[in-house]
Backbone as JSON Lines, residues from 0, in Angstrom:
{"i":0,"aa":"X","n":[-23.34,-75.06,3.87],"ca":[-24.36,-75.7,3.06],"c":[-23.84,-75.83,1.63]}
{"i":1,"aa":"X","n":[-24.14,-76.94,1.0],"ca":[-23.77,-77.12,-0.4],"c":[-24.98,-77.6,-1.17]}
{"i":2,"aa":"X","n":[-24.95,-77.31,-2.44],"ca":[-26.04,-77.73,-3.32],"c":[-25.46,-78.54,-4.46]}
{"i":3,"aa":"X","n":[-26.31,-79.34,-5.06],"ca":[-25.93,-80.12,-6.23],"c":[-27.1,-80.07,-7.2]}
{"i":4,"aa":"X","n":[-26.81,-79.84,-8.45],"ca":[-27.86,-79.81,-9.46],"c":[-28.42,-81.2,-9.64]}
{"i":5,"aa":"X","n":[-29.73,-81.34,-9.49],"ca":[-30.36,-82.65,-9.58],"c":[-31.15,-82.87,-10.85]}
{"i":6,"aa":"X","n":[-31.64,-81.75,-11.44],"ca":[-32.46,-81.91,-12.64],"c":[-32.52,-80.61,-13.41]}
{"i":7,"aa":"X","n":[-32.9,-80.76,-14.67],"ca":[-33.24,-79.63,-15.54],"c":[-34.66,-79.88,-16.0]}
{"i":8,"aa":"X","n":[-35.5,-78.85,-15.91],"ca":[-36.91,-79.0,-16.28],"c":[-37.21,-78.16,-17.52]}
{"i":9,"aa":"X","n":[-37.91,-78.77,-18.48],"ca":[-38.31,-78.1,-19.7],"c":[-39.83,-77.91,-19.68]}
{"i":10,"aa":"X","n":[-40.29,-76.69,-19.88],"ca":[-41.71,-76.45,-20.11],"c":[-41.98,-76.75,-21.58]}
{"i":11,"aa":"X","n":[-43.03,-77.51,-21.87],"ca":[-43.28,-77.99,-23.23],"c":[-44.77,-77.95,-23.56]}
{"i":12,"aa":"X","n":[-45.08,-77.66,-24.8],"ca":[-46.45,-77.82,-25.27],"c":[-46.73,-79.31,-25.46]}
{"i":13,"aa":"X","n":[-45.78,-80.02,-26.07],"ca":[-45.91,-81.47,-26.28],"c":[-44.78,-82.16,-25.51]}
{"i":14,"aa":"X","n":[-45.0,-82.38,-24.22],"ca":[-43.95,-82.91,-23.35],"c":[-43.49,-84.3,-23.77]}
{"i":15,"aa":"X","n":[-44.37,-85.09,-24.35],"ca":[-43.97,-86.43,-24.79],"c":[-43.0,-86.37,-25.98]}
{"i":16,"aa":"X","n":[-43.26,-85.47,-26.91],"ca":[-42.38,-85.3,-28.07],"c":[-41.0,-84.81,-27.65]}
{"i":17,"aa":"X","n":[-40.97,-83.84,-26.76],"ca":[-39.69,-83.31,-26.29],"c":[-38.95,-84.36,-25.46]}
{"i":18,"aa":"X","n":[-39.65,-85.09,-24.61],"ca":[-39.03,-86.15,-23.83],"c":[-38.46,-87.24,-24.75]}
{"i":19,"aa":"X","n":[-39.17,-87.58,-25.81],"ca":[-38.68,-88.59,-26.75],"c":[-37.4,-88.12,-27.44]}
{"i":20,"aa":"X","n":[-37.35,-86.84,-27.83],"ca":[-36.13,-86.3,-28.44],"c":[-34.95,-86.42,-27.47]}
{"i":21,"aa":"X","n":[-35.14,-85.95,-26.25],"ca":[-34.04,-85.97,-25.27],"c":[-33.68,-87.39,-24.86]}
{"i":22,"aa":"X","n":[-34.63,-88.3,-24.83],"ca":[-34.33,-89.69,-24.55],"c":[-33.37,-90.25,-25.6]}
{"i":23,"aa":"X","n":[-33.66,-89.97,-26.87],"ca":[-32.79,-90.43,-27.96],"c":[-31.46,-89.69,-27.93]}
{"i":24,"aa":"X","n":[-31.49,-88.39,-27.67],"ca":[-30.26,-87.6,-27.66],"c":[-29.3,-88.05,-26.56]}
{"i":25,"aa":"X","n":[-29.84,-88.36,-25.39],"ca":[-29.02,-88.72,-24.25],"c":[-28.78,-90.23,-24.12]}
{"i":26,"aa":"X","n":[-29.51,-91.02,-24.92],"ca":[-29.39,-92.47,-24.81],"c":[-29.88,-92.98,-23.47]}
{"i":27,"aa":"X","n":[-30.93,-92.35,-22.96],"ca":[-31.5,-92.73,-21.66],"c":[-33.01,-92.87,-21.83]}
{"i":28,"aa":"X","n":[-33.6,-93.89,-21.22],"ca":[-35.03,-94.11,-21.41],"c":[-35.9,-93.11,-20.64]}
{"i":29,"aa":"X","n":[-37.08,-92.9,-21.17],"ca":[-38.1,-92.15,-20.43],"c":[-38.59,-93.06,-19.32]}
{"i":30,"aa":"X","n":[-38.67,-92.51,-18.12],"ca":[-39.05,-93.3,-16.97],"c":[-40.53,-93.66,-16.95]}
{"i":31,"aa":"X","n":[-40.83,-94.69,-16.19],"ca":[-42.22,-95.06,-15.95],"c":[-42.86,-93.99,-15.09]}
{"i":32,"aa":"X","n":[-44.17,-93.92,-15.1],"ca":[-44.88,-92.99,-14.23],"c":[-45.22,-91.66,-14.86]}
{"i":33,"aa":"X","n":[-44.97,-91.51,-16.15],"ca":[-45.35,-90.28,-16.82],"c":[-46.86,-90.12,-16.84]}
{"i":34,"aa":"X","n":[-47.29,-88.89,-16.99],"ca":[-48.72,-88.59,-17.01],"c":[-49.04,-87.71,-18.21]}
{"i":35,"aa":"X","n":[-50.28,-87.26,-18.3],"ca":[-50.66,-86.33,-19.35],"c":[-50.02,-84.96,-19.15]}
{"i":36,"aa":"X","n":[-49.38,-84.74,-18.02],"ca":[-48.77,-83.45,-17.71],"c":[-47.25,-83.51,-17.57]}
{"i":37,"aa":"X","n":[-46.66,-84.72,-17.49],"ca":[-45.29,-84.83,-17.02],"c":[-44.61,-86.08,-17.57]}
{"i":38,"aa":"X","n":[-43.32,-85.96,-17.87],"ca":[-42.47,-87.11,-18.21],"c":[-41.09,-86.85,-17.64]}
{"i":39,"aa":"X","n":[-40.31,-87.9,-17.43],"ca":[-38.98,-87.74,-16.84],"c":[-37.99,-88.72,-17.43]}
{"i":40,"aa":"X","n":[-36.75,-88.3,-17.45],"ca":[-35.62,-89.15,-17.78],"c":[-34.7,-89.12,-16.57]}
{"i":41,"aa":"X","n":[-34.42,-90.28,-15.98],"ca":[-33.45,-90.37,-14.91],"c":[-33.94,-89.97,-13.54]}
{"i":42,"aa":"X","n":[-35.21,-89.98,-13.31],"ca":[-35.74,-89.59,-12.0],"c":[-35.16,-90.45,-10.89]}
{"i":43,"aa":"X","n":[-34.51,-89.79,-9.93],"ca":[-34.01,-90.48,-8.75],"c":[-32.74,-91.28,-8.92]}
{"i":44,"aa":"X","n":[-32.13,-91.28,-10.1],"ca":[-30.94,-92.1,-10.31],"c":[-29.7,-91.26,-10.57]}
{"i":45,"aa":"X","n":[-29.74,-90.43,-11.56],"ca":[-28.63,-89.58,-11.93],"c":[-29.22,-88.26,-12.37]}
{"i":46,"aa":"X","n":[-28.44,-87.4,-12.95],"ca":[-28.95,-86.11,-13.42],"c":[-30.26,-86.35,-14.17]}
{"i":47,"aa":"X","n":[-31.34,-85.75,-13.71],"ca":[-32.66,-85.99,-14.28],"c":[-33.06,-84.84,-15.21]}
{"i":48,"aa":"X","n":[-33.88,-85.19,-16.16],"ca":[-34.48,-84.22,-17.07],"c":[-35.99,-84.39,-16.95]}
{"i":49,"aa":"X","n":[-36.68,-83.31,-16.63],"ca":[-38.13,-83.33,-16.47],"c":[-38.77,-82.52,-17.59]}
{"i":50,"aa":"X","n":[-39.93,-82.98,-18.03],"ca":[-40.66,-82.34,-19.12],"c":[-42.09,-82.15,-18.64]}
{"i":51,"aa":"X","n":[-42.49,-80.89,-18.47],"ca":[-43.84,-80.64,-17.98],"c":[-44.62,-79.88,-19.03]}
{"i":52,"aa":"X","n":[-45.87,-80.3,-19.19],"ca":[-46.74,-79.69,-20.2],"c":[-47.21,-78.34,-19.7]}
{"i":53,"aa":"X","n":[-47.13,-77.36,-20.59],"ca":[-47.66,-76.02,-20.33],"c":[-48.51,-75.62,-21.53]}
{"i":54,"aa":"X","n":[-49.46,-74.71,-21.35],"ca":[-50.36,-74.38,-22.46],"c":[-49.76,-73.46,-23.52]}
{"i":55,"aa":"X","n":[-48.75,-72.67,-23.17],"ca":[-48.23,-71.69,-24.11],"c":[-46.94,-72.16,-24.76]}
{"i":56,"aa":"X","n":[-46.73,-71.83,-26.04],"ca":[-45.48,-72.2,-26.71],"c":[-44.34,-71.28,-26.25]}
{"i":57,"aa":"X","n":[-43.13,-71.73,-26.49],"ca":[-41.96,-70.92,-26.2],"c":[-41.95,-69.74,-27.17]}
{"i":58,"aa":"X","n":[-41.77,-68.54,-26.65],"ca":[-41.84,-67.34,-27.48],"c":[-40.54,-66.57,-27.61]}
{"i":59,"aa":"X","n":[-39.62,-66.73,-26.68],"ca":[-38.39,-65.94,-26.7],"c":[-37.2,-66.82,-26.36]}
{"i":60,"aa":"X","n":[-36.02,-66.27,-26.58],"ca":[-34.79,-66.97,-26.25],"c":[-34.75,-67.25,-24.75]}
{"i":61,"aa":"X","n":[-34.29,-68.43,-24.39],"ca":[-34.15,-68.78,-22.98],"c":[-33.03,-67.98,-22.35]}
{"i":62,"aa":"X","n":[-33.16,-67.7,-21.07],"ca":[-32.12,-66.98,-20.35],"c":[-31.06,-67.93,-19.8]}
{"i":63,"aa":"X","n":[-31.31,-69.22,-19.85],"ca":[-30.31,-70.22,-19.49],"c":[-30.52,-71.44,-20.39]}
{"i":64,"aa":"X","n":[-29.48,-72.26,-20.5],"ca":[-29.57,-73.45,-21.34],"c":[-28.51,-74.44,-20.91]}
{"i":65,"aa":"X","n":[-28.71,-75.73,-21.18],"ca":[-27.68,-76.73,-20.86],"c":[-26.6,-76.78,-21.94]}
{"i":66,"aa":"X","n":[-25.38,-77.05,-21.5],"ca":[-24.26,-77.31,-22.4],"c":[-23.87,-78.78,-22.23]}
{"i":67,"aa":"X","n":[-23.66,-79.46,-23.34],"ca":[-23.25,-80.85,-23.34],"c":[-21.87,-80.95,-23.97]}
{"i":68,"aa":"X","n":[-20.94,-81.56,-23.27],"ca":[-19.56,-81.68,-23.73],"c":[-19.38,-83.01,-24.45]}
{"i":69,"aa":"X","n":[-18.56,-82.98,-25.51],"ca":[-18.33,-84.21,-26.28],"c":[-16.93,-84.19,-26.86]}
{"i":70,"aa":"X","n":[-16.54,-85.3,-27.45],"ca":[-15.22,-85.44,-28.07],"c":[-15.23,-85.11,-29.56]}
{"i":71,"aa":"X","n":[-16.38,-85.3,-30.23],"ca":[-16.48,-85.08,-31.67],"c":[-17.72,-84.24,-31.95]}
{"i":72,"aa":"X","n":[-17.58,-82.93,-31.79],"ca":[-18.71,-82.01,-31.91],"c":[-19.41,-82.12,-33.27]}
{"i":73,"aa":"X","n":[-18.7,-82.08,-34.4],"ca":[-19.41,-82.17,-35.69],"c":[-20.26,-83.44,-35.83]}
{"i":74,"aa":"X","n":[-19.73,-84.57,-35.39],"ca":[-20.5,-85.82,-35.48],"c":[-21.7,-85.78,-34.54]}
{"i":75,"aa":"X","n":[-21.52,-85.22,-33.35],"ca":[-22.63,-85.14,-32.4],"c":[-23.72,-84.2,-32.9]}
{"i":76,"aa":"X","n":[-23.32,-83.08,-33.47],"ca":[-24.3,-82.15,-34.03],"c":[-25.08,-82.81,-35.16]}
{"i":77,"aa":"X","n":[-24.4,-83.52,-36.04],"ca":[-25.08,-84.23,-37.13],"c":[-26.06,-85.26,-36.59]}
{"i":78,"aa":"X","n":[-25.67,-85.99,-35.55],"ca":[-26.56,-86.99,-34.95],"c":[-27.81,-86.32,-34.38]}
{"i":79,"aa":"X","n":[-27.63,-85.21,-33.67],"ca":[-28.76,-84.51,-33.05],"c":[-29.68,-83.89,-34.1]}
{"i":80,"aa":"X","n":[-29.12,-83.36,-35.17],"ca":[-29.95,-82.83,-36.27],"c":[-30.76,-83.97,-36.88]}
{"i":81,"aa":"X","n":[-30.16,-85.14,-37.0],"ca":[-30.87,-86.31,-37.49],"c":[-32.03,-86.72,-36.6]}
{"i":82,"aa":"X","n":[-31.95,-86.39,-35.31],"ca":[-33.03,-86.69,-34.37],"c":[-34.12,-85.61,-34.36]}
{"i":83,"aa":"X","n":[-33.87,-84.48,-35.05],"ca":[-34.87,-83.42,-35.11],"c":[-34.43,-82.08,-34.58]}
{"i":84,"aa":"X","n":[-33.19,-81.96,-34.07],"ca":[-32.7,-80.67,-33.6],"c":[-32.43,-79.75,-34.79]}
{"i":85,"aa":"X","n":[-32.38,-78.46,-34.51],"ca":[-32.02,-77.46,-35.5],"c":[-30.67,-76.87,-35.13]}
{"i":86,"aa":"X","n":[-29.74,-76.88,-36.08],"ca":[-28.41,-76.3,-35.87],"c":[-28.5,-74.81,-36.17]}
{"i":87,"aa":"X","n":[-28.19,-73.98,-35.17],"ca":[-28.34,-72.53,-35.3],"c":[-27.03,-71.86,-35.69]}
{"i":88,"aa":"X","n":[-25.95,-72.17,-34.98],"ca":[-24.68,-71.46,-35.22],"c":[-23.54,-72.22,-34.55]}
{"i":89,"aa":"X","n":[-22.32,-71.9,-35.0],"ca":[-21.1,-72.4,-34.37],"c":[-20.3,-71.2,-33.88]}
{"i":90,"aa":"X","n":[-19.62,-71.39,-32.76],"ca":[-18.81,-70.32,-32.16],"c":[-17.53,-70.92,-31.61]}
{"i":91,"aa":"X","n":[-16.49,-70.09,-31.55],"ca":[-15.24,-70.47,-30.9],"c":[-14.78,-69.32,-30.03]}
{"i":92,"aa":"X","n":[-14.17,-69.69,-28.93],"ca":[-13.58,-68.71,-28.03],"c":[-12.52,-69.42,-27.22]}
{"i":93,"aa":"X","n":[-11.34,-68.85,-27.2],"ca":[-10.24,-69.39,-26.44],"c":[-10.04,-70.86,-26.83]}
{"i":94,"aa":"X","n":[-10.18,-71.78,-25.89],"ca":[-9.9,-73.19,-26.19],"c":[-11.17,-74.01,-26.46]}
{"i":95,"aa":"X","n":[-12.3,-73.33,-26.7],"ca":[-13.57,-74.04,-26.89],"c":[-14.2,-73.72,-28.24]}
{"i":96,"aa":"X","n":[-14.88,-74.71,-28.78],"ca":[-15.78,-74.51,-29.92],"c":[-17.11,-75.12,-29.52]}
{"i":97,"aa":"X","n":[-18.2,-74.42,-29.83],"ca":[-19.51,-74.94,-29.48],"c":[-20.51,-74.65,-30.59]}
{"i":98,"aa":"X","n":[-21.5,-75.49,-30.64],"ca":[-22.61,-75.34,-31.58],"c":[-23.87,-75.07,-30.78]}
{"i":99,"aa":"X","n":[-24.63,-74.1,-31.24],"ca":[-25.93,-73.78,-30.64],"c":[-26.98,-74.54,-31.44]}
{"i":100,"aa":"X","n":[-27.83,-75.26,-30.72],"ca":[-28.91,-76.01,-31.35],"c":[-30.22,-75.72,-30.65]}
{"i":101,"aa":"X","n":[-31.31,-76.08,-31.3],"ca":[-32.65,-76.02,-30.73],"c":[-33.23,-77.42,-30.76]}
{"i":102,"aa":"X","n":[-33.89,-77.83,-29.68],"ca":[-34.55,-79.13,-29.7],"c":[-35.85,-79.03,-30.51]}
{"i":103,"aa":"X","n":[-36.67,-80.04,-30.48],"ca":[-37.86,-80.12,-31.33],"c":[-38.93,-79.1,-30.98]}
{"i":104,"aa":"X","n":[-38.82,-78.42,-29.83],"ca":[-39.74,-77.34,-29.47],"c":[-39.03,-76.0,-29.31]}
{"i":105,"aa":"X","n":[-37.78,-75.93,-29.73],"ca":[-37.07,-74.66,-29.71],"c":[-36.29,-74.34,-28.45]}
{"i":106,"aa":"X","n":[-36.1,-75.31,-27.55],"ca":[-35.26,-75.08,-26.37],"c":[-33.8,-75.06,-26.81]}
{"i":107,"aa":"X","n":[-33.09,-73.99,-26.43],"ca":[-31.69,-73.87,-26.79],"c":[-30.82,-74.82,-25.96]}
{"i":108,"aa":"X","n":[-29.77,-75.33,-26.6],"ca":[-28.73,-76.06,-25.9],"c":[-27.46,-75.99,-26.75]}
{"i":109,"aa":"X","n":[-26.33,-76.25,-26.13],"ca":[-25.06,-76.2,-26.85],"c":[-24.33,-77.53,-26.75]}
{"i":110,"aa":"X","n":[-23.58,-77.83,-27.79],"ca":[-22.69,-78.98,-27.83],"c":[-21.28,-78.4,-27.9]}
{"i":111,"aa":"X","n":[-20.47,-78.73,-26.9],"ca":[-19.18,-78.07,-26.68],"c":[-18.03,-79.07,-26.79]}
{"i":112,"aa":"X","n":[-16.91,-78.6,-27.36],"ca":[-15.72,-79.44,-27.48],"c":[-14.49,-78.55,-27.26]}
{"i":113,"aa":"X","n":[-13.5,-79.1,-26.56],"ca":[-12.21,-78.42,-26.47],"c":[-11.58,-78.41,-27.85]}
{"i":114,"aa":"X","n":[-10.93,-77.3,-28.2],"ca":[-10.22,-77.24,-29.47],"c":[-9.0,-78.15,-29.42]}
{"i":115,"aa":"X","n":[-8.58,-78.69,-30.56],"ca":[-7.41,-79.57,-30.58],"c":[-6.2,-78.89,-29.93]}
{"i":116,"aa":"X","n":[-5.48,-79.69,-29.16],"ca":[-4.29,-79.17,-28.49],"c":[-4.58,-78.64,-27.09]}
{"i":117,"aa":"X","n":[-5.86,-78.59,-26.69],"ca":[-6.25,-78.14,-25.36],"c":[-6.9,-79.3,-24.62]}
{"i":118,"aa":"X","n":[-6.81,-79.29,-23.33],"ca":[-7.48,-80.3,-22.52],"c":[-8.69,-79.75,-21.88]}
């Protein structure tokens, strides 16, 4: 048996606001069929992102988070901050450098780049 990751789901107080941020960040439209409880990016086509409304705000650090790989981490971080993300910290280890960010509701994610000279 094999599995394939099909989606990442975010619990949100304001699912429309979070979906709009991720739509702009990923350059992918919010799909039709959203409701007062739910919105989606990429449903049924490629890696999907789901946003479901919950009554409680995020209170603690997430135990998991998505990493997004790019070629120009500083430029990508600046673009995401311009969309409303918060830049938390930068880290390097071995052949990687990554930035920790928070989306508009505090969901953690990282923007990762290979260090120069590494593939």
